[in-house]
N, C-alpha and C positions, 0 to 999 in steps of 0.2 A: 288667254287660257293660263291658269296658274300652273306651276310645276307639279303640285299635288294632283290636280285634275288630269294633267297629262299622263302621270303615272297610272292613275286609275283607268284611263282610257286605253292605255297600252296593255294593262293587265286584262281588261275585258276582251280586247281583241285576241290576245293570246289564248284566253280560256275558250273563246268561241272557236278558234282554229283547232284547239285540242279536241273539243267535243265533236267537231265536224270530222276529224280524223279517227274518232272512236278511241282516243288514247287517254282521256283525262282520268277516268276511273281506274284504268289498268296500270298506268305508269308508276303511281306512287307505291303500291304494293310490290311491283316488280323491282323497283329501285331498292326497296327495303330488303327483299329476298336476296338481291345481288350481294348485299353486305353480310349475309348470314350463311354460315356453313353448318348444315345439319350433321350431327355425329354419325359415323358409319360403324356398323357392328362388325366385329371380327368374325373369322370363319370358325367352324367347329360345330355347326348345327346340322341336324338331320334334314334331308330333302330340301324343300323350299322354305323351311321355317325362318331362316335368317331373312329371306326376302319379305316374308309376311311381317316379321317384327320390324324390319326397316320401313316398310310401308306404314306401319302404325306410327313410328317416329316422324316420318315425313309428313303424314297427314295431320297429326295432332300436335306436333312440336311447334315451337315458337318461330321457326324459320318459314313456316307456311303462312303467308298472309291471309289465306282463305280458310284457315283451320275452323272447325265447327264452333268453337267457343273461345272467348278471350280469357276465361277462367282457367286455372291450372288443371290439366287433366290428371286424374288420380290413377296410380298403378299400385297394386297390392300384391306382395309376395308372401306365400308361406315360407317358413324357414327350413326346418329339418328335412333333409333329402330333396329340397327344392333349390335352395341357394347353396347348401353344403351337402357333402356326402356323409351319411351317418347322422346321428341324432345328438344334439348338444345337451338335451335333457338327460339322455342316458349317460353321456360323458360326465355330466355333473353329478348324477346319482352315484356313479362308480367312484368319483373323486371323494364325495362325502363319506362313502363307506370306507374307502382306503384311509382317509384322513381322520376318521372318528369324529364327524361333525353333526351326526344326528343325535338328538337329545332323547333321553328316556322320558316318556310322557308322564303327565301328572298322575300320581297314584299308580303308576305302571299300567294305566288303562289305555290301551291302544285304540279303543273306539273313539277316543277324543281326537284322534288324528284324521278321521274321515267318518262322516255320518253313514257311509255306504259299506264300511268294513264289516264283514260277517263275524259272528261270535267265534266261528272256527278259526278265522284268521287272527282275531284278537288273542285267542288262547295260544295259538302257535307262536305268535310274536312274544307274548308274555313268558312262555316257557323257554324260548330261545334267548331272550334278552333281559328278562326280569332281574336276574341276580347280578348283572354286570355294572350297574350304575344307579345312583339314587335318582328320583324324579327331578327332571330339569337339567341333569348333568349329561354331557356327551357320552355316548356309548363307545367302548373301545373296539369298534368293528374292524379296525385295521390291524389288530393283534391276533395272535393264534387263539387266545382265550375268547375273542369275540367273533371268530370265524363262523360259528353256527348262527349267531345273530345276524351277521352280514348275509349269510346264505338265505335266511328266512326273509329278511327285508328285500333282498334282490329278487327272490321268487315272487313275492306278493306284488312288487312293482313291475317286474318284467313279464310275468305270466298270468297275473290276476288270479293266482292260486297259491296255496301253501305248498311247502315241499312235499306234503303227503297227498296233494292233489285236490284238497277241498277248495271250493270257490271262495275267493277273497273278498269280493264285492257283490252287492245285490241292491236292487231297488232304484236304479237310476234311469233318467231319461236318455236314451241312446242317441238322440239328436242334439243334445245341448251340453253333455258332459261325458267325459271318460274318467271314471274314478281313479284309475292308476296314474293317468297324466296329472290329475289334480293333486294326487297324494304327494308328489315330489315337492312342490312348494309348501304343502302343508307340513311335511317333515322338516322344513327349514324354520319352523317356529322357534322363537327365542333369539334369532339372529336379526340384525338390521339389514336393510337393503344394501347399504354400503358394504357390510361384511360379506354378504352373498356375492356382490360384484367382485370382491377380492377373491372369493372361492372360484368364481367363474373365470377370472383372469388366469388363475393358476391351472385350472383344468384345461383352458384353451391352449395355454403354452405347451402343456404336456402333449395334448392330442395333435397339435400341429407339428410338433417336433418328432413324434413317433412315425416310423415308416408306414406306408400304406400296407394294410394287412396285419399290423401289429395287434397283439392282444395284451391284456393286463390281468393280474390275478386279483380277484375280489372275493373275499372269503376263501372258499376252496375251489372256485371255478375260474376259468379263463374266459374273459369277455372282450368285446371290441375295445381297442385302445387307441384309435386314431380318428381324426376328422379332417376333411379338406374342403376348402371353398371351391366351388365350381367356377373356373375362369370365365366360362361363357355367361353365367348369370351375373358375375361381378361386372363384366363388360356391359351387359344389358342394363343393369341398374345404373351404372355410370352414364351410359348413353341416354337413358330416359331422363336422368337428372339434368344433363347438359341441354337436352331438348326442352326443358321447362316443365317436365312432369313432376308431380308431387308424389314421391315414392314412399310407401309404407311397408312395414313388416307386420304380419299377423301370425302368431305362433302359439301352439299349445304347450310350449315350454315356459318356465318361470320368467316373469318380466325382467328381473335384474340380470338373469343369465343371458337372455337374448340381447339385451342392451349392450353387453360387453362384446358379444360376437358380431353384432350388426355394425359396429364401428369399422370392422374389416372390409365392409363394402360401401362405406361412406354414408350409412344411414344413422342419424342421430337418435338418441334415446327417446326424444319426444315424438319420434315417428315409429316407435316400436309398440306393438300391442301384444303382450303375453298374458299368462295367467297371473293375476294380481291378488296378493294377500291383503287382508285388512291388517291394520297395525295398532299397537298399543299407543298410549299417549307419549311414551318414550321412544317410539319409532321402531319397536321390535315387531317382527312378523308374527301373526297369530296363525292358528290352524284353520282359520276361516278365510273365505275368498270374497273379493268384491263382486258385486252383481251387475247386471245390465238389463235394460228394458224394464219389465215388470218384476224382475228378480232383485230383491233387496240384498245389500251387503250382509254377508254372514249366512245367507240361505244355502249357499254352496250347491246350487242346482244348475248354474250356467257358467261355462268357461269359453275360451276361444276354441270352440269345437263344433263343426258342422253349422247348425243354425246359430250357435253362440258366436261364431266368427262373424256372421252377418250382423248380429246385434252390436258387437263391439266395434266393428268398422263403421256402422251407421252412427254410433254414439261418438266415437273419438275422431273420426275423419270428417264426418258430415254434420256433426252437432245435433243429431236427432235424439230427443229425450223421451223417457217413458216407454210405454209398451210399443209405441210406433217404431222404435228402433229394432224390434224383432221382425218387422215387415219389410218386404221388398219395396224400395223407394222408387220414385219417378226417375227416369233415365238421367236427368240432369243432376241428380244427387246420388249417383253411383259411380264406381270406378270404371274407367274405360278399358283397363287391362288388369288381368289377374293371372297368377301362376301358382300351381300347386302340384302335389304328387300323390294325394291320398283321398279316400272317401271323407276324411275330416275336413276337406277343403271344398266340398261340393257346393255349398250354398253361396259362398262369396265368389267362386268361379262362375256360377250361373248368373250372378248379378252383374258381371262385367259386360259392358255394352258393345265393345268393339272387338276384342280378341282375348282368348283364354289359352294359356300355355299349360300343358299337362306333361309332367315328367313321368314316364311309364314305369310304375312299380307293380303292375299287375293287380291293381285294386279294382274290385268288381264294379261298384256303382260308378266310380269315376271313369273307368275305361268304357263302360257301356255308353255313358253320355258323350264322352269324347269321340269315340268311333262312330256313334250314331250321327253326330255333328248336324243336328236337325236345322240349325240356323247358319251353318257355314262359318262359325266363329271359333271353332276349336282347332288347335294344333297340338300334335303329340310329338314328344322327343324322347329317345332312349335316355336312361341315366348317363351322365357324362363320364362317370368313373364306375367301372365294374357294372355295366348295364346288365339287366336281367335277360335271360333267354326268352324267346316267345312262349307264351302260355300254350300248353299242348292241347288244351280243350277250349271250346268257346266260353266266353264270359256268360254266366247264367242270367242274362238281363231279363228274360221273359218269365223267370220263376223266382229266383232268390237273391237277385243282385242288390236289392234295396233292403235296408234294415229300418224298421219303424221305431217310433218312440219307445215302445215297450220291448224292443229287441226282436220282434217277430219279423222274419224274412218275407219278402214279397217281390213282385216284379218292379222293374224300374220304369217309371212313366214319364212321358214328355209333358211339357206344359199344358197340352190339350188333353191330357190323361190317357192318350194312346200308349200302348205298351211297346217298349223298345225290344226288337227281336235280339236274340243272342248274337254276340259280336265275336269275330275272329281276331286274335292278336296279330297285328300287321306292321307295327312300328317297333323295330328292335335293331340291335347292332348287326351290321352286315351290309346295310345300304349306305352309300357314300354320304359323308357329311359335307356341308357347304358353308 
């Protein structure tokens, strides 16, 4: 017998012995797992939420040799008030107004900044800002002379109404776009993405340096002047990445702005999906927006908002093109985990196949679905900084918790169309964190 045949014979005998002992299939993965340490999440979570999140990491992470799929599991986080406390879009708007970086629109016609702006809002903005700068030039909204203009811009952006109370926007699809959110990147027209990232870096530095609870003067009003990263969410994102998850951010704040902030939790710009402007041949932002699904660039009817978030995630994360991106995809082409805090996050949260984390900000449709927990995949956590008190009345799930495409309120329905009964707020500060 040759040496090579002897080796083969010994290998065969060894394999047969392993099969007889029932160990051949099990030993290789076990050995692999023995050399892998799954990341462990830090404390600071409500109830058993940390355990549920850890279970997600342990089941889908690369240290589990029996994980459901060998492809990278996808996790998607909303940004504002989900990963950070307060809104980086708001912080950017206030910085733009204080720094005089919003330009007078062409011919002084504010309707060119949003197809949804009402005549009343356009007139109010023209009256407040028209005499301050020539078309295309930055408005001096950070000076005493420009305070009235700053106040009017802040009112339209922040309250969707003029200072006199007239509706500022009309005629939009309430499940695919929020005109006030879209207006912020539209007001950045004339700047390049690189310049806007510079603006975002400056606003970020100011808001992180300001003490918790700080305010700042914009026009004649005092507004929120601070932002903080949630330590627990930063730890979760890092843990998911270490465990082999493909982590993305989906936000209804402007793309260049969120890119800058996302670096602070280790998420690169190519994994950020924010509101995206179209650009000129020279790279300057226009007042129009990129589309998704059946919505063409410049139509300005869909942003990363409710159903628009689903579309953009399907498009950018999973490569779905055309109108199909607007539809719920097969489970294998959906995120396993999602985190959000608002009704704006409903669709992409519902698409998550394994676990959905909700930061409780008392939002009707979101909390109706999270508390109903019809499939056992929802977990709710109080806000990590300055959590809200429990809602004093039940969420109106059975009557007005849902807002339809035309803005009409109605009942919140499960996937089988049954109506969710009203829900009592039950997750809030006061129960021990773990």
